[in-house]
C-alpha positions in Angstrom: -101.5 53.5 165.3 -99.9 54.5 162.1 -96.6 53.0 161.1 -94.9 56.4 161.4 -96.2 56.7 164.8 -95.1 53.2 165.7 -91.6 54.1 164.6 -91.6 57.4 166.6 -93.0 55.6 169.6 -90.3 53.1 169.6 -87.6 55.7 168.8 -88.6 57.6 171.9 -88.6 54.4 174.1 -85.0 53.8 172.9 -84.0 57.1 174.1 -85.7 56.7 177.5 -84.3 53.1 178.0 -81.0 52.8 176.2 -79.6 49.4 176.0 -82.4 47.6 177.9 -81.7 44.3 179.6 -83.7 41.8 181.6 -83.8 42.7 185.4 -83.4 39.1 186.3 -79.9 38.2 187.8 -78.0 35.3 186.2 -74.5 34.2 185.2 -75.2 31.9 182.3 -77.8 30.5 179.9 -78.9 27.8 182.4 -79.4 30.2 185.3 -81.3 32.4 182.9 -83.5 29.7 181.8 -84.4 28.6 185.7 -85.0 32.3 186.4 -87.4 32.7 183.5 -89.3 29.5 184.5 -89.5 30.8 188.1 -90.7 34.3 186.9 -94.0 32.9 185.5 -96.8 34.6 187.6 -94.2 36.1 189.8 -92.1 39.1 189.9 -88.5 39.6 189.0 -87.7 40.9 192.3 -89.0 37.7 194.2 -86.9 35.5 191.7 -83.6 37.5 192.4 -84.2 37.1 196.0 -84.6 33.3 195.9 -82.5 32.1 192.9 -78.9 32.9 194.3 -79.4 30.4 197.2 -80.7 27.9 194.7 -77.8 28.2 192.3 -75.3 28.0 195.2 -76.2 24.4 195.6 -77.3 23.7 192.1 -75.4 25.7 189.6 -75.6 23.3 186.7 -78.3 20.8 185.2 -76.5 18.0 186.9 -76.6 19.5 190.1 -80.3 20.6 189.8 -81.2 17.2 188.8 -79.5 15.6 191.7 -81.3 18.0 194.0 -84.6 16.9 192.7 -88.0 18.2 193.2 -88.0 17.9 197.1 -84.4 19.5 197.3 -85.4 22.5 195.1 -88.8 23.3 196.7 -87.4 24.9 199.9 -85.5 27.4 198.0 -88.5 28.7 196.0 -91.3 28.5 198.5 -91.8 32.3 198.4 -92.4 32.3 194.8 -95.7 31.6 193.2 -96.7 28.0 192.0 -93.6 26.8 193.7 -94.7 23.2 194.0 -95.2 22.9 190.2 -92.0 24.9 189.5 -89.9 22.8 191.7 -91.3 19.7 189.7 -90.7 21.2 186.4 -87.1 22.3 187.3 -86.2 19.0 188.4 -87.4 17.4 185.2 -86.2 20.3 182.9 -82.5 19.5 184.4 -82.9 16.0 183.5 -84.0 16.8 179.9 -81.0 19.1 179.4 -78.7 16.3 180.2 -80.5 13.7 178.2 -81.4 15.7 175.3 -78.9 18.5 174.9 -75.7 17.4 176.7 -76.4 19.9 179.6 -76.7 22.9 177.3 -79.6 25.2 176.8 -80.9 24.9 173.2 -81.3 27.7 170.9 -84.4 26.9 168.8 -88.0 27.5 169.7 -89.3 23.9 169.2 -86.4 22.5 171.6 -86.9 25.0 174.3 -90.8 24.6 174.3 -90.3 20.9 174.5 -88.7 21.4 178.0 -90.6 21.1 181.2 -92.1 24.5 182.4 -91.2 26.4 179.1 -93.9 27.7 177.2 -94.0 30.1 174.2 -93.2 33.4 176.2 -90.4 31.7 178.3 -88.9 30.4 174.9 -89.1 33.9 173.3 -87.3 35.4 176.5 -84.5 32.9 176.2 -84.0 33.3 172.4 -83.9 37.2 172.8 -81.8 37.5 175.9 -79.5 34.5 175.5 -79.0 34.1 172.0 -79.7 37.5 170.5 -82.5 36.4 168.3 -85.2 39.0 167.2 -88.2 37.8 169.1 -90.9 39.2 171.4 -92.2 37.6 174.5 -95.6 39.3 175.2 -96.0 39.4 179.1 -98.7 41.2 181.1 -96.9 44.6 180.9 -96.3 44.4 176.9 -100.0 43.2 176.4 -101.2 46.0 178.5 -99.1 48.7 176.7 -99.8 47.2 173.2 -103.6 47.5 173.7 -103.9 50.6 175.8 -101.6 52.8 173.4 -102.9 51.3 170.3 -99.3 50.2 169.4 -100.5 46.6 168.7 -104.0 45.7 169.7 -105.0 42.2 170.2 -107.4 40.0 172.2 -104.5 37.5 173.2 -100.8 37.5 173.6 -100.2 35.6 170.3 -102.1 38.3 168.5 -100.4 41.2 169.9 -97.1 39.5 169.4 -97.8 39.0 165.7 -98.9 42.7 165.5 -95.7 43.8 167.1 -93.4 41.9 164.8 -95.3 43.2 161.8 -95.2 46.7 162.9 -91.9 47.3 164.6 -89.1 47.9 162.1 -86.7 44.7 162.2 -83.8 46.6 163.5 -85.8 47.6 166.6 -87.4 44.3 167.4 -84.5 43.0 169.6 -84.6 45.8 172.3 -88.2 46.4 171.7 -89.1 43.6 174.2 -87.6 45.1 177.2 -88.3 48.7 176.1 -92.1 48.2 176.0 -92.0 45.9 179.1 -90.0 48.6 181.1 -92.6 51.3 179.9 -95.5 49.1 181.3 -93.7 48.3 184.5 -92.7 51.8 185.4 -95.0 54.4 183.7 -97.9 52.8 182.0 -99.0 50.9 185.1 -102.1 48.7 185.3 -104.2 50.8 187.8 -102.8 54.0 187.7 -100.9 54.9 184.3 -98.6 58.0 184.9 -99.6 59.5 181.6 -98.3 63.1 182.6 -94.8 61.9 182.5 -94.9 59.4 179.7 -92.4 60.1 177.0 -94.7 58.2 174.3 -97.9 60.2 175.4 -98.1 62.2 172.1 -98.6 58.9 170.1 -100.8 57.0 172.7 -104.4 56.5 171.8 -105.7 55.7 175.4 -108.7 57.9 175.7 -108.5 58.1 179.5 -105.2 59.9 179.9 -104.5 61.3 183.2 -102.3 64.3 182.3 -103.3 66.7 185.4 -102.3 64.7 188.6 -102.2 66.6 191.9 -99.1 68.5 192.8 -98.3 65.7 195.4 -98.9 63.0 193.2 -96.8 64.5 190.4 -93.9 65.0 192.9 -93.8 61.7 194.4 -94.3 59.7 191.3 -91.6 61.7 189.6 -89.1 60.9 192.4 -90.0 57.2 192.1 -89.7 57.3 188.4 -86.2 58.7 188.7 -85.3 55.9 191.0 -86.6 53.3 188.7 -84.9 54.7 185.7 -81.5 55.0 187.6 -82.1 51.4 188.4 -82.9 50.3 184.9 -79.7 52.3 183.7 -77.6 50.5 186.2 -78.8 47.1 185.3 -78.2 48.1 181.5 -74.4 49.0 182.4 -72.9 48.7 185.7 -70.0 50.5 184.5 -71.8 53.7 183.8 -72.2 56.1 186.8 -75.7 56.4 187.9 -77.2 59.8 187.6 -78.8 61.3 190.8 -82.5 61.4 191.2 -82.5 65.1 190.4 -80.8 64.7 187.2 -83.0 61.8 186.0 -86.2 63.7 186.9 -85.0 66.6 185.1 -84.2 64.7 181.9 -87.6 63.0 182.1 -89.3 66.2 182.6 -87.5 68.0 179.7 -88.2 65.1 177.4 -91.9 65.1 178.1 -92.2 68.9 177.9 -90.3 69.0 174.6 -93.1 67.2 172.9 -96.1 67.6 175.0 -99.1 65.1 174.6 -101.5 66.3 171.8 -105.2 66.4 172.5 -106.9 63.1 171.9 -108.5 64.3 168.6 -104.9 65.1 167.1 -103.7 61.8 168.3 -106.4 60.0 166.6 -105.7 61.9 163.3 -101.8 61.3 163.4 -102.6 57.5 164.1 -105.7 56.8 162.3 -104.2 54.4 159.8 -103.2 51.1 161.3 
């Protein structure tokens, strides 16, 4: 994908997902760190269902350390890899107390030295908690980057490097969640909804599904409207949520205003990488 196409792609995403935020529910940096650790190979929904009860009894590193591995485990049993995560959270809490006076550090080396915190988790914390221009490539971002040609790569680190090199510096902060949300709600793994994708014009995916059945178009449009309403509610709870009909119409107009070009035209527009 050419650099002009990347800029246009990201600009369109910023229109569809204004002021994007994580969908994890948290109140402070410590809770965010715990939630991101729990979210590895799990959904945000499952974390949001389990975390409140855990935070009710262990809202601080001190309380989490006192609860210990065996005490943490019952609260997170419905989350994947819960045994390892319980062990990591107990150790992580002690490390925060011993190394950082109970505070979450704001540098990548310090974060990655904590139990259960890898490169991706550190990237999320730096972006969300500390406002640093980082990208954390998860399964959604990896899929979108490769499928669309936005930033192809064989592994997450290569994709991250390509994204950081291609996306304008002033767009990197929100880009993490914009691309993630596109992958979560539109550019899905098994059935990408290309017919209602606002970035389809620049996408290099050779197997676009642009003519779904009327039933599928209607049902997926209604679901997307609900998803976008949810995303906007997360982004700003003070803004009145548009109705399903209003959101659906906005998505339809956005897509139809700039219909997907044929694959040949896409390839010509985005030939230079």
